[in-house]
C-alpha positions in Angstrom: 4.0 18.7 7.0 2.0 20.2 10.1 0.6 23.6 10.5 4.2 24.2 13.5 6.6 23.4 11.3 5.0 25.9 8.2 5.2 28.0 10.9 8.8 27.4 12.1 10.0 27.5 8.9 8.5 30.6 7.9 10.4 32.0 11.4 13.5 30.8 10.7 13.6 32.2 6.9 12.0 35.3 7.9 14.5 35.9 10.7 17.8 34.7 9.4 16.9 35.8 5.3 19.3 39.4 6.0 22.6 37.3 5.0 24.6 39.2 2.7 24.9 38.0 -1.2 21.9 35.6 0.0 18.9 35.1 -2.3 16.2 31.6 -0.8 14.4 29.8 -3.1 11.4 28.5 -1.6 8.7 26.3 -3.2 5.7 25.3 -1.2 1.8 24.8 -2.5 0.2 28.7 -1.4 -3.0 27.5 -0.6 -1.3 25.1 2.3 1.5 27.7 3.5 -0.5 30.3 3.8 -3.5 28.8 5.8 -0.4 28.0 8.5 0.4 31.0 8.5 -3.2 32.5 9.1 -2.5 31.3 12.9 1.0 33.6 12.8 -0.5 37.1 11.6 -4.0 36.6 13.4 -5.9 37.1 11.0 -4.0 36.5 7.1 -1.7 34.4 6.3 -0.9 36.2 3.1 -0.3 39.4 4.8 2.2 37.5 6.2 4.0 36.1 3.4 4.1 38.7 1.6 6.6 40.0 4.0 8.0 36.9 4.0 8.4 36.7 -0.2 9.8 39.5 -2.2 8.9 37.8 -5.7 6.3 35.0 -6.4 7.3 32.9 -9.0 3.4 30.4 -9.8 4.0 27.3 -12.2 2.1 26.5 -14.0 -0.1 24.0 -13.5 -0.2 20.6 -14.9 -2.6 20.1 -17.6 -4.8 16.3 -17.9 -3.9 15.4 -20.9 0.1 16.0 -19.8 -0.8 13.8 -17.4 -2.2 11.5 -19.5 0.3 12.1 -22.5 3.3 10.8 -19.8 1.3 8.4 -17.9 0.4 6.6 -21.5 5.0 6.5 -22.5 6.0 5.7 -19.1 3.3 2.6 -19.4 5.2 2.0 -22.9 8.3 2.5 -21.1 7.6 -0.6 -18.6 5.8 -3.3 -21.2 7.7 -3.0 -23.4 9.3 -6.3 -23.3 6.0 -7.7 -22.4 4.0 -10.2 -25.6 1.6 -8.3 -27.3 -0.6 -11.3 -26.3 -0.2 -10.8 -22.6 -1.2 -6.6 -22.2 -4.3 -6.0 -24.1 -3.9 -2.4 -24.7 -7.6 -1.6 -24.7 -8.2 -2.8 -21.1 -5.4 -0.3 -19.8 -7.0 2.3 -22.6 -10.6 2.0 -20.6 -9.1 1.3 -16.7 -6.9 5.0 -17.4 -10.5 6.8 -18.9 -12.4 5.4 -16.6 -10.6 5.7 -13.1 -7.0 5.2 -13.2 -7.2 9.3 -14.4 -9.4 11.0 -11.5 -6.0 9.9 -9.5 -3.4 11.8 -10.9 -3.9 15.2 -9.9 0.1 15.0 -10.0 3.6 14.5 -11.5 3.7 12.7 -8.1 0.9 10.8 -8.2 2.2 9.3 -11.8 5.0 8.7 -10.5 3.6 6.6 -8.0 1.0 5.1 -9.8 4.4 4.3 -12.1 6.5 2.7 -9.6 3.5 0.2 -8.5 3.1 -0.9 -11.8 5.7 -1.3 -12.6 7.2 -3.4 -9.7 3.7 -5.4 -10.4 4.4 -5.6 -14.1 8.2 -7.4 -13.0 6.4 -10.0 -10.7 4.2 -11.0 -12.6 6.0 -11.4 -16.5 4.9 -14.9 -16.8 0.7 -13.8 -16.4 -1.1 -11.7 -18.8 -1.8 -8.7 -17.9 -5.2 -8.2 -18.9 -6.7 -8.4 -15.8 -3.5 -6.7 -13.5 
């Protein structure tokens, strides 16, 4: 979403926000939105946002440990029907801790990677998955 799109959405919300018995739920990345709204406010995007958002709720950041747990759980589901001699758990553990974990910053990253691995695993069922 571009800066102009973000500004348009928040201008729209501000202009129609006074409908009776209506509550708007906005989910957004605070830093990205405040930077985009700085142009509207001509100084501070946070000030503009405070005029629109009456009650903010901040979601906690998911920990690396939790992301790793979910990733391993999903891998177990993907590879549950793969014979043990075709799946090297040590190689996957090294891959996870050596490079994959760096790229897993959000649940979206995790889902994208698991979908890719799942698709690849289905297409190479008969191959050895150590080098996958």
